[in-house]
C-alpha positions as CSV (number, residue, x, y, z in Angstrom):
1,X,-9.4,7.3,-1.8
2,X,-7.0,5.3,0.3
3,X,-5.7,1.8,-0.3
4,X,-3.6,-0.2,2.1
5,X,-1.3,-3.1,1.0
6,X,0.6,-5.8,2.9
7,X,4.1,-6.3,1.5
8,X,7.3,-8.2,2.2
9,X,9.5,-5.1,1.8
10,X,11.9,-5.1,4.7
11,X,14.6,-2.4,3.9
12,X,14.1,1.3,3.6
13,X,16.3,1.6,0.4
14,X,14.0,-0.9,-1.2
15,X,10.9,1.0,0.0
16,X,12.4,4.2,-1.4
17,X,12.8,2.6,-4.9
18,X,9.2,1.4,-4.9
19,X,7.9,4.8,-3.7
20,X,9.9,6.6,-6.5
21,X,8.5,4.2,-9.1
22,X,4.9,4.7,-7.8
23,X,5.2,8.5,-7.8
24,X,6.7,8.5,-11.3
25,X,4.1,6.0,-12.7
26,X,1.0,7.3,-11.0
27,X,0.7,11.1,-10.9
28,X,-1.7,12.2,-8.2
29,X,-0.8,9.3,-5.7
30,X,0.9,9.9,-2.4
31,X,2.5,6.7,-1.2
32,X,4.3,5.8,2.1
33,X,5.6,2.7,3.9
34,X,5.3,1.6,7.5
35,X,8.1,-1.0,7.7
36,X,7.7,-1.1,11.5
37,X,4.3,-2.7,11.1
38,X,4.3,-6.5,11.0
39,X,2.5,-6.4,7.6
40,X,5.1,-3.9,6.1
41,X,2.3,-1.6,5.1
42,X,2.2,0.4,1.9
43,X,-0.4,3.1,2.1
44,X,-1.5,4.9,-1.1
45,X,-3.7,8.0,-1.2
46,X,-5.2,9.0,-4.6
47,X,-5.6,12.8,-4.8
48,X,-7.9,12.6,-7.8
49,X,-10.0,9.4,-7.5
50,X,-9.6,5.7,-7.0
51,X,-6.3,3.8,-6.4
52,X,-5.6,1.4,-9.2
53,X,-4.8,-1.6,-6.9
54,X,-4.2,-4.1,-9.7
55,X,-1.7,-1.8,-11.4
56,X,0.1,-1.0,-8.2
57,X,0.4,-4.7,-7.3
58,X,1.6,-5.6,-10.8
59,X,4.3,-2.9,-10.6
60,X,5.5,-4.1,-7.2
61,X,5.5,-7.7,-8.2
62,X,7.5,-6.9,-11.3
63,X,10.1,-5.4,-8.9
64,X,10.3,-8.8,-7.1
65,X,8.2,-8.2,-4.0
66,X,5.0,-9.7,-2.7
67,X,2.0,-7.5,-2.2
68,X,-1.7,-7.8,-1.5
69,X,-4.5,-5.5,-0.6
70,X,-5.0,-5.5,3.1
71,X,-8.8,-6.1,3.7
72,X,-10.7,-3.5,5.7
73,X,-11.4,-4.8,9.2
74,X,-14.4,-3.3,10.8
75,X,-14.5,-4.0,14.5
76,X,-17.6,-5.6,15.7
77,X,-19.4,-3.6,18.4
78,X,-21.4,-5.5,21.0
79,X,-24.1,-3.6,22.7
80,X,-24.7,-4.3,26.4
81,X,-28.1,-4.1,27.7
């Protein structure tokens, strides 16, 4: 499973600290940041099941950052006749 989060992390050293904490606390997760994205994306892949979103957000908030689940956006398809 994959979960994508919006964060306010701006610096790579901060992102590296968060990633290290996630990888230590959640065995089986692969996490990465895209700080170039306007939403400062944190992407987490669980190799053995679901992503514990609430636990991830709690950990990141304890570290002093804002984080929220980025909702899935399904593009609407219009059919032309």
